[in-house]
N, C-alpha and C positions, 0 to 999 in steps of 0.2 A: 504493500500500500504506500509506504513512504517512498520507495524507489519509483513507483508510478507517479507520485505527486512531483518528485524532483524532475522527472523527465517529461511531464505532461506538457502538451502544447495547448494553450488556452486561446480559443478563437473569438470568443464573445468579448465585446468592449466592456459590457457591464461586469462580466466575470473578471476581466483583467483589472478593472477599477476596484472591484471588491478585494482581490488578492493584494493589490497595491495598498488599499486602505487598511487592511488588517495588518500588513507588514509595517505600514507607517505608524499605526497605533502602537505596535510593539516597540518600534524604534523610538517613538516620541516618549513612551513611558520610560524606556531605558535612559533617554536623554534627560528627562526630569529627575530620574534617580541619580544620573551623573551629576547634574547641577546641584542636587541636594548634597551629594558627597563633597563636591568642590566647595560649595558655600559653607557647609557645616565644618569642614576641615580648615579652610583658610579664611572664611569670613569675607564680607564685601569690603576689602581693603586693598592695600598695595600689592600683595602677592597675586591675588586673583586678577587685578588690573594688568599686572605684568603678563600673566598667562594669556589673557584675551588680546592684549596688544601684540604679543608674539605671533599670534595667528595671522595677523592682518596681511603681511606681505606674502608669505607662502600661499595663503588662500587667494590673494590677488592674482598671483602668477598662475595658479591652477585654473582659476575661473576664466582668465583672459586667454590663456594658451590652449587649454584643454576643452572646457565646456563650449567655447565658441565653435570648435570643430565638431564636437559630438552632437550637441543639441540641434544645430541647424543643418549640418551637412552629412555626417557619417551615416546615420540611420536611414535617411531617405535613399542615399546612393547604394548602400550595402543591401538594403531590403529589396530594392528594385532589381539588383543583380541576382539575388536569391530567387525572386519570383520568376525571373527569366531563365532559371535553371543554369545559371553561370556561376556555380559555387567556386570553382577554381579561380576565376577572375575576381570574385568577391573577396576571397581570402587573401589573394595577392594585393588587392587594394587595402585591405585591413592592415596587412603587414607594412605596406608602403606608408600609409598615413601614420601608423604607430611609430615607425622609425623616424619619419620626418619631424613629427611633433616632439618626439623624445629628444632629438638633437637640439631643437629650439629650447625645450624645457630645461635640459641639463645646462645649457649655456646661461640661461637666465638665473637658474638656481645657484650656479657657481658665482655669477656676479652678485647675487643677493648675499651669499655667504661672505664674499670678500668685502662688500660695501655695507654690511649690516650695521656697523657703528653710525655711518652717515644716515642711513635709512631710519634707524630707530630714533636718532636725535631729531629728525624731521617729524616723525610720527608722534613722538611723545615729548613735546617741549616742556610739559609740566612735571615730568618725572625727575626725581633726584638723580645725581650721577650714579649712585649705587644701584638704583632701580633700573636705570638705563643699561648698565653693564649686565645685569641679570637678564634683561629683556633681549639683549644681543645674543647671549648664550642660548636662550630658548628658541629664538628665531632661527639660529643656525641649525639647531637640531631638527626643527620642524620643516626645514627645507628638504628633508628626505621624503616627507609624506606626499608631495605632488607627484613624485616618480611612480609610486605604487598606485596612486589614484588615477594617473594617466592610463596605466595598463588595465586597471579595473574599469575605466570608462570605455575603452575599446571592447573588452570582453563583455561588458554590460550592454553595449550597443548591438553586439552580435546576438546576445541572448534575447533582447527585445525584438530584433528582426526575425528571429526564429520563434517568437511568441512564447519563450520560456520565462514567463513573468515571475514564477514562484522563486526560483533560485536567484534571479536578479533582485528580488525584493528583500533577500536576506542580507545583502551587503551593508546597508546602513545600520542594521542591527549589530553586525559584527564590528563595525566601526565604533559604535558607542561602547560595546563590550571592551574593546581595546583601551579606550580612554578610562573606563571604570577600573580596569586592571591597573592602569598607570596611577590612578588616584589612591587605590587601596593598597597596592603592593610596591610600586616603584617609588611613590612620593615619600613613604617612611624611610626609604634607603637613600634616595638622592635629593630629597626635598622637592622644591617646585620644579626642578628639572625633570623629575620623574613623570610629571604630567606631560611634558613635551615628548618623552619617550613613549608614553601611553598613546599619544596621537599618532606617532609613527607605527606603533603596533596595530592600532585600529585601522590605519590606511592599508597596511599589509594584509590584515584579515579581510578587509573590504574586497581586495583583489583575489586572494587565494581561495576563498569559498566558491568562486565561480569556475575554477580551473577544471574540476572533474567533468562538468557538463560541457564546457567549451571543447575539451579534448574529444568527447563523444560525438560532438557535432562535426568534427573533422578539422578543426583549426589547429595548425602547428605554426609556431613562430619561425619566421625566416628573416634573415638580415637583408632586407630589400630597401634600397634607397633610390627610388625611381620617380624623378620629378615629371617624367613623361607619362606616367600611369594616368589614364583618362579619368578613372574614378577618383583618384587622389586629387587631381586638378579640379574636378567638380566640387569636391568637399572644400578645398581651399577657397574657391571663388564664393561659395555659399557662406563660409564661416566669417568672412570679413565684416559684414554689417552686424552679425550677431556678436562678434568679438567687441566691436565698438559699443554695443549696448551693454555688454558685461563690464566693459571698462568704465562706463559712466556709473553703473551700479557700485562697482568697487571704489570708485572715486568718492561716491557718497559715503561709504563706510569708512574710508580713510579720513575724510573731513570730520565725521562723527568721532572717530578715535582721537584725532588731534584736539578737538574741542573738549571732549570728555576728560582728556588727560589734564586739562587746565582747571577742571571743576573739583569739587570736594572728593576726597578719597572714596572709592567705591562706586563712583558715578559710571565709569565704563563697565564695570561688572554688572551694575544694576540694569544698564541699557541692554547688555547682551543676554542676561538671564531673563528679563522681562520679554525680550524679543523671542527667545527660545520658547517661552511659555505661550505667547500668543501665536507662535507658528505651529503649535500643536494641532489646532483645528484646520489650519491652512494645509498642512501636509496630509492630514487625514482625509479631507474632502476636496479642497480646491485643486491641489496638485494631482491627486489621484484621478479626478474627473478630467482634468486638462490633459494629462499624459495619455489616458485611455482613449480620449476622443480625437487626439491628434491624427492618427492614421485615417480615421473616418473622414475628418475634415479635409485631409489631403486628397482622399479619393473623390470627394465631392466638389473639388475646387472649380470645376467647369459647369457644375449644376447649381447655379446660384440659389434657386428656390429651396432645394434640399439642404444646401449648405446653410442657408439662413435658418431653416427649420431646426436643424441639428444644433446650431450654435445657440439659438434662443432656448431650446429645451435644456441644454447643458448649463447655460447661465442660470436658469431658474432652479435647476437641481442644486447647484452650488450655493445659491443664496438661500434656498430652503433650509440648508443646514447651518450656514455661516451666520445669518442674521440672528437667530435665537441664541446661538452659542456666544456671540459677541455681547449680547445683553446679559446673559447669565454670567459671563466672565466678569463683567462690571459688578454685578450684584454680589457674586460669590468670591470676589478676588481676595478678600481678607482671609476667608476660610481656605482657599486654595493655596495662597502664598504661605500662610502660617502652617498648614499641613505639610507642605513640601519643604519649606525652607526654615521653619521655626525650630531650628536645631543648632547645636554647636555654637559657632562664633557669630551667628546672626542676631543682632540686637534690634530693639524697637525702631531706632533711627533708620537702620538699613531696611527693615520690614516696611516702614512707611514709604521709603524711597521706591521700593518695588511695587507697592500698592498703587502709587500715583502713576508709575510708568505703565503698568498693566492696564489701568483704566483708560489712559490716553491712547495706547496702542489699539485697544479694543474698538475705539471709535472709528478706526479706518479699516477694520477687519473685512468689511464687505467689499471695499475697494481692492485690498490686497488679494481677496479671494477670486476676483474676476480678471485681474491683470494677467496671470499665467494663461488663462483660456484665450483672452483676446489677443495676446501676443502670438500664441500658436495659430490662431485663426489667420493672422497676417502671414505667418511662415507657410501655412498650407496654401496660401495664394501666391507663394514665391515672392513675398514682400517682407524683407527683413529691415528695410530702411525706415518704415513708419514707426515700428516699436522703438527703434534706436532714437528717432527724433523726439518722440514723446517721453522716453526715459531721460534723454538729455535735458529736456525742458523741466521735468520734475526735479532732477538733480540740482539744476541751477536754482530753482525755487527753494529747495530744501537747504542748500548751502546758505543762501541769503537769510532764510528764516532761522536756521540753526544758530548762526552767529548772533542774530538779534534776540531771539527768544531765550537762548541759554544764558545770555548776559543778564536777562531780567528774571528768569525762573529756574536756572540751573538745569538739572537733568530732566525736569518736567518740560521745560521749553524745548530741549533737544528732541524728546520723543514727540512733542506736539508738532515740531517742524517736519519730522519724518511722516507723521500721519497725514498732515495737510498735503504734502507733496504726493503721497500715495493716492489720495482721493483725486487730485488734479490729474495724475497720470491715468487713472481708470476712466475718468470722464473724457479725457482726450481720446483714448483708445476706443471708447464706446461711440463717440461722435464720428470718428474716422472710419471705423469698421461698418457702421451703419450707412455712412455716405458711400462707402466703396461697394457694398453688397446689398443695400436695402435690407440689411440683416434683421431688423426688428420692426415689426408692427407695434407701435408704442402701446396701444391698448392691450395687446396680447402679452406684453411683458410687465407693464406697469400695474395692471390690475392684480395679477398674482403677487407682485412684490408688496403692494399695499396690504393685501390680505396677510401675507407672511409677516410683515412688520407689525401689523395690529396684533396678531396672535402672539408674536414674540414679546411685545411690550406688556401685554396682559400677563403672559407667563412669567416674565421678569418681575412684575409687580407682586404677583402671588408668591413667587419664590422669596422675594424680599420680606414680605409679611410673615412667611413661614419661619424665617430665620429668628425673628423676635418672638414668635409664638412658642417655639420649642426650646428657646434658650433657658427658661427656668427649669426645664426637665433634664438638662445636660450640664455637665461640668466643663464649660468651655475654657477653663484654665488649663486643661490637659490636651495633649495631642489627639487622643481618641475622641474626646468631647467635641473639639472644633471640627474634626473630620466628619463625625456623625451629623453635626449641625449642617455643614455644607452639603453632605450627601443627601440628607432628607430634603433639604430645601431645593436642591438640584433636581431630585426625582419628582418632586411636586411640580416644579416649573416645567420640566419636560413632559410630564403627564398631561398637564393642562394645555401645553402647546399642541400635543397630538390631538386632544379632544377638540380644541378650537379649530385646528386644521381640518379635522373631519367634518365638523359642523359648517365650516366656511367653504367646504368642498374645494380645498386647495389640491390641484391635480398632482403636484409633486408628492403630497402625502399619500394619495391613493396609489400612486406608482410604487412608493416605498412600502406601503402596507401589503400590496399584492405581491411584491418581490419577496418580502419576509414570509408571507404565507406559502408561496411556492417552495421556498427553501426549507420550511418546516415540514410541509406535508407532501412534497413531491421531490424529495432529495435525490432519489435514484434517477428520476426523469431529468432533473436539472443536470446531474453529473454526466449523463449520457449526452445531453445536448451541448454542454459547454466545454467538455474536455475530451479531446481525441488524442490518440497516440499516432505518431508517425509510422 
């Protein structure tokens, strides 16, 4: 059974989204556990600020050099060759692009290691000399991780092209496990540098977990450096606009790092931890639906009517989950933050900082939820330029607002600038994709969104009232008490959201309910329909 699951080819988009969502849930839970360990061990202070600052440049290089090639170019080119039964040519292209990108990546990583002192001084002007020195050491160690992640990205692209979503979905879980091992076992030996080695271990596990299935599919590494390979050339042409988009996003994070380093100790950690927390529902719903719908949107690029219908449906599905969760996240943020991070070195000041950051992040969750889908809609139409321009505009706005608002409100202003720029980006993408494809009949999408928002607000209000109603019956001074308070209030809110959705006849709820019923009562039929063996 396990062997069958590992080798299964998943043809249904909904089923692929379900697999990705379940894996994302496991990965995000591990991520929260990781952050709990980090915060509980080191607190929201200088050490954790150093750790997060050390991530920035290796992550920047990985995103610019690797993700630009994989997300926009590799999968469409490789998958097309596979569909044409040209496996030998497809694997040759995979080796060519792997080696070409590896050369560029190793060169940039070497430069990063050599010039780490200059880079760190630029990124962390507010750090003390001692903290800068430690940041340099961690940064140099973490430059190993992009190498493993590059190899993992290529193998992951191959797995997605062959529709092996299950094994692909395990990689982020292994990555978080590596970091947790670093925090629990390496840090007591090597101190904060142990966390950096945990990141390297996580990136290695991210790659190695995919190897058995990759070999079974027939891929063997070859030292091919062929700039004339037609597939590799197509990938390089397609990756340029996507790379520019990622550069603007990374520039955004660099500016945030620079500004946060000048604020009170723990500000950078608070931003990153709150961002990780609010990204939980994004990874679970928004990314899963966006990734799963991408192949379908690509196949419908010349059928504008069906393209618009699919895009509208997926947008509503994402918002059906994201809007109520964003409201519940605001209502229950104290219970969530205190349950996960109310331990070890986290004090009330740091907790308050996290509460404010989570609340403001939540206000833009709906916008962050649709951006990945709208961006992929443009990519499906072979337009990577428009997402780049909207991203650039939002980054410029964010930088301006971040400097202004952080000077007035500290970390709260920094998060506020991020949220405002995300909303502007989503609105720009919405307007432009609608203009390009006549994507949305406004009454067809706005009416359901109004219903979803109404049900979400009522559910949030009832959840808020439940918090105070049950408080006298629980010892909220303890971890289990605060957990139970949040859990009960959350269940009440979600239950009323479902009841209201049913009574308001929200289509997305009906689809969700019917899907659950099919999986509960027709499991064997579903399995036969969605999973096939080669």
